[in-house]
Every structure is written in C-alpha cells, then in structure tokens.
DSSP file (Angstrom, degrees, kcal/mol; ACC not computed):
  #  RESIDUE AA STRUCTURE BP1 BP2  ACC     N-H-->O    O-->H-N    N-H-->O    O-->H-N    TCO  KAPPA ALPHA  PHI   PSI    X-CA   Y-CA   Z-CA
    1    1 A M     >        0   0    0      0, 0.0     4,-2.3     0, 0.0     5,-0.2   0.000 360.0 360.0 360.0 -39.4  -14.6   -7.3   43.2
    2    2 A Q  H  >  +     0   0    0      1,-0.2     4,-2.0     2,-0.2     5,-0.1   0.897 360.0  50.3 -60.9 -39.8  -13.3  -10.8   42.5
    3    3 A E  H  > S+     0   0    0      2,-0.2     4,-1.8     1,-0.2    -1,-0.2   0.894 108.7  52.0 -66.3 -39.7  -16.5  -11.7   40.7
    4    4 A K  H  4 S+     0   0    0      1,-0.2    -2,-0.2     2,-0.2    -1,-0.2   0.910 110.4  48.6 -61.9 -42.0  -16.3   -8.5   38.6
    5    5 A L  H >< S+     0   0    0     -4,-2.3     3,-1.0     1,-0.2    -1,-0.2   0.882 110.2  51.8 -65.4 -37.6  -12.7   -9.4   37.6
    6    6 A Y  H 3< S+     0   0    0     -4,-2.0    -1,-0.2     1,-0.2    -2,-0.2   0.850 111.6  46.4 -67.0 -34.5  -13.7  -12.9   36.7
    7    7 A N  T 3< S+     0   0    0     -4,-1.8    -1,-0.2    -5,-0.1    -2,-0.2   0.158  83.7 130.6 -97.5  18.6  -16.6  -11.7   34.5
    8    8 A L    <   -     0   0    0     -3,-1.0     2,-0.1     1,-0.1    -3,-0.1  -0.376  55.3-123.6 -72.8 149.1  -14.7   -9.1   32.5
    9    9 A D     >  -     0   0    0      1,-0.1     4,-2.1    -2,-0.1     5,-0.2  -0.391  32.9 -99.8 -82.0 171.2  -14.8   -8.9   28.8
   10   10 A D  H  > S+     0   0    0      1,-0.2     4,-2.3     2,-0.2     5,-0.2   0.845 118.8  55.4 -63.5 -36.1  -11.6   -9.0   26.7
   11   11 A K  H  > S+     0   0    0      1,-0.2     4,-1.7     2,-0.2    -1,-0.2   0.935 112.1  41.6 -64.7 -46.9  -11.4   -5.2   26.2
   12   12 A K  H  > S+     0   0    0      2,-0.2     4,-2.5     1,-0.2    -1,-0.2   0.855 111.8  56.7 -69.9 -33.8  -11.5   -4.4   29.9
   13   13 A T  H  X S+     0   0    0     -4,-2.1     4,-2.0     1,-0.2    -2,-0.2   0.926 109.0  45.3 -62.5 -44.2   -9.2   -7.2   30.8
   14   14 A S  H  X S+     0   0    0     -4,-2.3     4,-0.9     1,-0.2    -1,-0.2   0.859 111.4  54.1 -68.5 -33.4   -6.5   -5.9   28.4
   15   15 A Y  H >< S+     0   0    0     -4,-1.7     3,-0.5    -5,-0.2     4,-0.3   0.921 109.2  47.5 -64.0 -44.1   -7.1   -2.4   29.8
   16   16 A I  H >< S+     0   0    0     -4,-2.5     3,-1.2     1,-0.2    -2,-0.2   0.874 108.4  54.3 -66.9 -36.9   -6.5   -3.5   33.4
   17   17 A T  H 3< S+     0   0    0     -4,-2.0    -1,-0.2     1,-0.2    -2,-0.2   0.742 106.4  54.1 -69.3 -19.5   -3.4   -5.4   32.4
   18   18 A M  T << S+     0   0    0     -4,-0.9    -1,-0.2    -3,-0.5    -2,-0.2   0.450  81.2 121.6 -91.6  -1.0   -2.0   -2.2   30.9
   19   19 A L  S <  S-     0   0    0     -3,-1.2     2,-1.4    -4,-0.3    -3,-0.0  -0.312  70.3-121.7 -62.8 144.9   -2.5   -0.1   34.1
   20   20 A N        +     0   0    0     62,-0.0     2,-0.3     2,-0.0    -1,-0.1  -0.663  41.8 177.6 -89.7  82.7    0.6    1.5   35.5
   21   21 A L        -     0   0    0     -2,-1.4     2,-0.3    61,-0.0    55,-0.1  -0.686  21.8-132.6 -90.6 141.0    0.6   -0.1   39.0
   22   22 A K        -     0   0    0     -2,-0.3    57,-0.1    53,-0.2     3,-0.1  -0.643  16.0-120.9 -93.2 148.7    3.4    0.7   41.4
   23   23 A S     >  -     0   0    0     -2,-0.3     4,-1.9     1,-0.2     5,-0.1  -0.791  10.7-157.1 -90.5 120.5    5.2   -1.9   43.4
   24   24 A P  H  > S+     0   0    0      0, 0.0     4,-1.9     0, 0.0    -1,-0.2   0.837  95.8  55.2 -63.6 -31.2    5.0   -1.4   47.2
   25   25 A I  H  > S+     0   0    0      2,-0.2     4,-2.2     1,-0.2     5,-0.2   0.911 106.5  49.3 -68.7 -41.8    8.2   -3.5   47.6
   26   26 A M  H  > S+     0   0    0      1,-0.2     4,-2.6     2,-0.2    -1,-0.2   0.898 110.6  51.7 -62.7 -39.4   10.1   -1.2   45.2
   27   27 A R  H  X S+     0   0    0     -4,-1.9     4,-2.5     1,-0.2    -1,-0.2   0.884 108.1  51.7 -63.8 -38.9    8.9    1.8   47.2
   28   28 A L  H  X S+     0   0    0     -4,-1.9     4,-2.1     2,-0.2    -2,-0.2   0.910 110.4  48.0 -64.7 -42.2   10.1    0.2   50.4
   29   29 A I  H  X S+     0   0    0     -4,-2.2     4,-2.1     2,-0.2     5,-0.3   0.926 113.2  47.8 -64.4 -44.5   13.5   -0.3   48.9
   30   30 A L  H  X S+     0   0    0     -4,-2.6     4,-3.0     1,-0.2    10,-0.3   0.896 111.4  51.8 -62.1 -39.7   13.6    3.3   47.6
   31   31 A G  H  X S+     0   0    0     -4,-2.5     4,-1.0     3,-0.2    -1,-0.2   0.877 109.7  48.8 -65.3 -38.3   12.5    4.5   51.0
   32   32 A L  H  < S+     0   0    0     -4,-2.1    -1,-0.2    -5,-0.2    -2,-0.2   0.907 125.6  25.5 -68.1 -42.1   15.2    2.6   52.9
   33   33 A F  H  < S+     0   0    0     -4,-2.1    -2,-0.2    -5,-0.2    -3,-0.2   0.811 140.5  16.2 -96.0 -32.4   18.1    3.8   50.7
   34   34 A L  H ><>S+     0   0    0     -4,-3.0     5,-1.5    -5,-0.3     3,-1.2   0.148  84.8 114.0-129.6  18.9   16.9    7.1   49.2
   35   35 A G  G ><5S+     0   0    0     -4,-1.0     3,-1.4     1,-0.3     6,-0.2   0.825  72.4  61.9 -63.6 -32.8   14.0    8.1   51.4
   36   36 A G  G 3 5S+     0   0    0      1,-0.3    -1,-0.3    -5,-0.2    22,-0.2   0.721 104.1  50.0 -66.1 -20.3   15.8   11.1   52.8
   37   37 A L  G < 5S-     0   0    0     -3,-1.2    -1,-0.3    20,-0.2    17,-0.2   0.415 116.2-113.8 -97.1  -0.2   16.0   12.6   49.3
   38   38 A G  T <>5S+     0   0    0     -3,-1.4     4,-2.0    -4,-0.3     3,-0.3   0.581  73.8 134.6  82.7  10.1   12.3   12.1   48.6
   39   39 A V  H  >< +     0   0    0     -5,-1.5     4,-2.4     1,-0.2    -4,-0.2   0.855  69.6  56.7 -62.7 -35.0   12.8    9.4   45.9
   40   40 A D  H  > S+     0   0    0     -6,-0.3     4,-1.6   -10,-0.3    -1,-0.2   0.877 108.2  47.0 -64.4 -36.9   10.1    7.2   47.4
   41   41 A R  H  >>S+     0   0    0     -3,-0.3     5,-2.1     2,-0.2     4,-1.6   0.866 109.5  53.7 -72.3 -36.2    7.6   10.1   47.1
   42   42 A F  H  <5S+     0   0    0     -4,-2.0    -2,-0.2     1,-0.2     3,-0.2   0.927 108.5  50.8 -60.6 -43.4    8.7   10.8   43.5
   43   43 A Y  H  <5S+     0   0    0     -4,-2.4    -2,-0.2     1,-0.2    -1,-0.2   0.883 109.7  49.8 -60.8 -39.8    8.1    7.1   42.7
   44   44 A K  H  <5S-     0   0    0     -4,-1.6    -1,-0.2    -5,-0.2    -2,-0.2   0.787 119.3-111.8 -70.7 -27.2    4.6    7.3   44.3
   45   45 A G  T  <5S+     0   0    0     -4,-1.6     2,-1.5    -3,-0.2     3,-0.2   0.496  75.4 132.4 107.8   6.9    3.8   10.4   42.2
   46   46 A D     >< +     0   0    0     -5,-2.1     4,-2.0     1,-0.2    -1,-0.1  -0.641  24.3 167.6 -89.7  79.6    3.7   13.0   45.0
   47   47 A I  H  > S+     0   0    0     -2,-1.5     4,-2.4     2,-0.2     5,-0.2   0.912  70.3  49.8 -65.6 -45.6    5.9   15.6   43.3
   48   48 A G  H  > S+     0   0    0      1,-0.2     4,-2.0     2,-0.2    -1,-0.2   0.930 114.8  43.5 -60.3 -47.0    5.2   18.5   45.6
   49   49 A L  H  > S+     0   0    0      1,-0.2     4,-2.6     2,-0.2    -1,-0.2   0.824 110.6  58.0 -68.1 -30.2    5.9   16.5   48.8
   50   50 A S  H  X S+     0   0    0     -4,-2.0     4,-2.4     2,-0.2    -2,-0.2   0.931 107.4  45.6 -63.8 -45.7    9.0   15.0   47.1
   51   51 A I  H  X S+     0   0    0     -4,-2.4     4,-2.5     2,-0.2    -2,-0.2   0.914 113.6  49.5 -65.0 -42.5   10.5   18.3   46.5
   52   52 A L  H  X S+     0   0    0     -4,-2.0     4,-1.6     1,-0.2     7,-0.3   0.909 111.9  48.5 -61.9 -42.1    9.7   19.4   50.1
   53   53 A K  H  <>S+     0   0    0     -4,-2.6     5,-3.4     1,-0.2     6,-0.4   0.879 111.2  51.0 -65.7 -37.9   11.2   16.2   51.5
   54   54 A L  H ><5S+     0   0    0     -4,-2.4     3,-1.0   -17,-0.2    -2,-0.2   0.917 110.0  49.0 -64.4 -44.4   14.3   16.7   49.3
   55   55 A L  H 3<5S+     0   0    0     -4,-2.5    -1,-0.2     1,-0.2    -2,-0.2   0.786 116.2  42.2 -69.0 -27.4   14.8   20.3   50.5
   56   56 A T  T 3X5S-     0   0    0     -4,-1.6     4,-1.8    -5,-0.2    -1,-0.2   0.315 111.8-117.8 -99.8   8.5   14.4   19.3   54.2
   57   57 A L  H <>5S-     0   0    0     -3,-1.0     4,-1.0    -4,-0.2    -3,-0.2   0.928  81.4 -41.3  53.0  49.3   16.5   16.2   53.9
   58   58 A G  H  4XS-     0   0    0     -5,-3.4     6,-1.4   -22,-0.2     5,-1.1   0.789 106.0 -63.0  74.2  28.9   13.6   14.0   54.8
   59   59 A G  H >45S-     0   0    0     -6,-0.4     3,-1.3    -7,-0.3     4,-0.3   0.910 102.4 -51.8  61.8  40.6   12.4   16.3   57.6
   60   60 A L  H 3<5S-     0   0    0     -4,-1.8    -1,-0.2     1,-0.3    -2,-0.2   0.887 103.4 -60.5  56.3  41.9   15.7   15.7   59.4
   61   61 A A  T 3X5S+     0   0    0     -4,-1.0     4,-1.6    -5,-0.2    -1,-0.3   0.175 126.6  95.3  76.4 -14.1   15.1   11.9   59.0
   62   62 A I  H <>5S+     0   0    0     -3,-1.3     4,-2.0     2,-0.2    -3,-0.2   0.942  86.2  46.5 -69.9 -46.1   11.8   12.0   61.0
   63   63 A W  H  ><S+     0   0    0     -5,-1.1     4,-2.5    -4,-0.3    -4,-0.2   0.861 109.2  56.8 -62.6 -36.9    9.7   12.3   57.9
   64   64 A T  H  > S+     0   0    0     -6,-1.4     4,-1.1     2,-0.2    -1,-0.2   0.912 107.2  47.2 -61.9 -43.7   11.7    9.5   56.2
   65   65 A I  H  < S+     0   0    0     -4,-1.6     4,-0.5    -7,-0.2     3,-0.4   0.908 113.2  48.2 -66.3 -42.0   10.9    7.1   59.0
   66   66 A I  H >X S+     0   0    0     -4,-2.0     4,-1.9     1,-0.2     3,-1.4   0.904 107.8  56.3 -64.4 -41.0    7.2    7.9   59.0
   67   67 A D  H 3X>S+     0   0    0     -4,-2.5     4,-1.7     1,-0.3     5,-0.6   0.738  88.6  75.0 -66.2 -22.7    7.1    7.5   55.2
   68   68 A L  H 3<5S+     0   0    0     -4,-1.1    -1,-0.3    -3,-0.4     4,-0.2   0.829 111.6  28.3 -57.5 -28.9    8.4    4.0   55.4
   69   69 A F  H <>5S+     0   0    0     -3,-1.4     4,-1.6    -4,-0.5    -2,-0.2   0.835 121.9  49.3 -97.4 -42.7    5.0    3.0   56.7
   70   70 A L  H  X5S+     0   0    0     -4,-1.9     4,-2.2     1,-0.2    -3,-0.2   0.920 111.2  45.1 -69.6 -46.0    2.7    5.6   55.1
   71   71 A V  H  X5S+     0   0    0     -4,-1.7     4,-2.4     2,-0.2     5,-0.2   0.857 108.3  58.5 -71.1 -33.6    3.8    5.5   51.5
   72   72 A F  H  ><S+     0   0    0     -5,-0.6     4,-1.4     1,-0.2    -1,-0.2   0.941 113.0  39.2 -58.4 -48.5    3.8    1.7   51.4
   73   73 A K  H  X S+     0   0    0     -4,-1.6     4,-2.2     1,-0.2    -2,-0.2   0.859 112.8  58.1 -69.1 -35.0    0.1    1.6   52.4
   74   74 A G  H  X S+     0   0    0     -4,-2.2     4,-2.6     1,-0.2    -2,-0.2   0.876 103.9  50.6 -63.7 -38.7   -0.5    4.6   50.1
   75   75 A I  H  X S+     0   0    0     -4,-2.4     4,-2.6     2,-0.2   -53,-0.2   0.912 110.0  50.0 -66.9 -42.1    0.8    2.8   47.0
   76   76 A K  H  X S+     0   0    0     -4,-1.4     4,-2.1    -5,-0.2    -2,-0.2   0.919 112.6  47.8 -60.4 -42.2   -1.4   -0.2   47.7
   77   77 A K  H  X S+     0   0    0     -4,-2.2     4,-2.2     2,-0.2    -2,-0.2   0.910 111.3  50.2 -65.5 -43.1   -4.4    2.1   48.1
   78   78 A D  H  X S+     0   0    0     -4,-2.6     4,-2.1     1,-0.2    -2,-0.2   0.907 110.4  50.2 -62.1 -42.5   -3.6    3.9   44.9
   79   79 A N  H  X S+     0   0    0     -4,-2.6     4,-2.0     1,-0.2    -1,-0.2   0.913 110.2  49.8 -62.2 -43.3   -3.3    0.6   43.0
   80   80 A L  H  X S+     0   0    0     -4,-2.1     4,-2.7     1,-0.2    -1,-0.2   0.897 109.6  51.4 -63.0 -41.0   -6.6   -0.6   44.3
   81   81 A Q  H  X S+     0   0    0     -4,-2.2     4,-2.4     1,-0.2    -1,-0.2   0.887 108.0  52.5 -64.2 -38.8   -8.3    2.7   43.3
   82   82 A K  H  X S+     0   0    0     -4,-2.1     4,-1.8     2,-0.2    -1,-0.2   0.915 112.1  45.2 -62.6 -42.9   -6.9    2.4   39.8
   83   83 A V  H  X S+     0   0    0     -4,-2.0     4,-1.5     2,-0.2    -2,-0.2   0.921 113.4  49.4 -67.3 -44.1   -8.3   -1.1   39.4
   84   84 A Q  H  X S+     0   0    0     -4,-2.7     4,-0.7     1,-0.2    -2,-0.2   0.895 111.0  50.0 -63.0 -39.0  -11.7   -0.2   40.9
   85   85 A Q  H >< S+     0   0    0     -4,-2.4     3,-0.6     1,-0.2    -1,-0.2   0.864 108.5  52.9 -66.8 -35.5  -11.9    2.8   38.5
   86   86 A A  H 3< S+     0   0    0     -4,-1.8    -1,-0.2     1,-0.2    -2,-0.2   0.795 103.9  57.9 -68.7 -27.8  -11.1    0.6   35.6
   87   87 A L  H 3<        0   0    0     -4,-1.5    -1,-0.2     1,-0.2    -2,-0.2   0.677 360.0 360.0 -77.3 -16.9  -13.9   -1.8   36.5
   88   88 A L    <<        0   0    0     -4,-0.7    -1,-0.2    -3,-0.6    -2,-0.1   0.497 360.0 360.0 -72.2 360.0  -16.5    1.0   36.3
C-alpha cells in the first residue's frame, strides 16, 4: 500500500487528500463525554445504532463502555477502507 501511495498520479493524490476521514481521537473524546447519548456513533455514521443508543441511554451505560473500544477501531478500519477504495 505504501508503494501504491508513493507512485500515485496528481489526480488520485488530490482525491485522497479530499477524503472525509474521521479522527479516532475525536471519537474517543465524544465517547467519553457524550457516549451515553450516542454522539460517538453519530460521528462514525451509524445513524440507526446512534438512535437506538440514545433511546436506551447507552444501553444503561454498558453499551457506552463497550463502544469506547469498538468504535475507535471501527473508525480506523473505515478510514483504511476509504483509502484502499480510492487507490483502486
């Protein structure tokens, strides 16, 4: 992947720099302070799960604690998939 990024033409390079990548650190901060309201899932783009999390107040805080780990990794994975898809 590193070699593909190094050998990109200008058009693809500008396309990759314009990708809407999410910050895992921002998600972690949102999860710590507003995770019970589903704001971290809204940030990730999981609207359905966000609403469910909001209505259950974070699954009575259990879901909020689990999401501190799951959504952080999920955002990294989503970002990687966006870059890989742009390289095709």
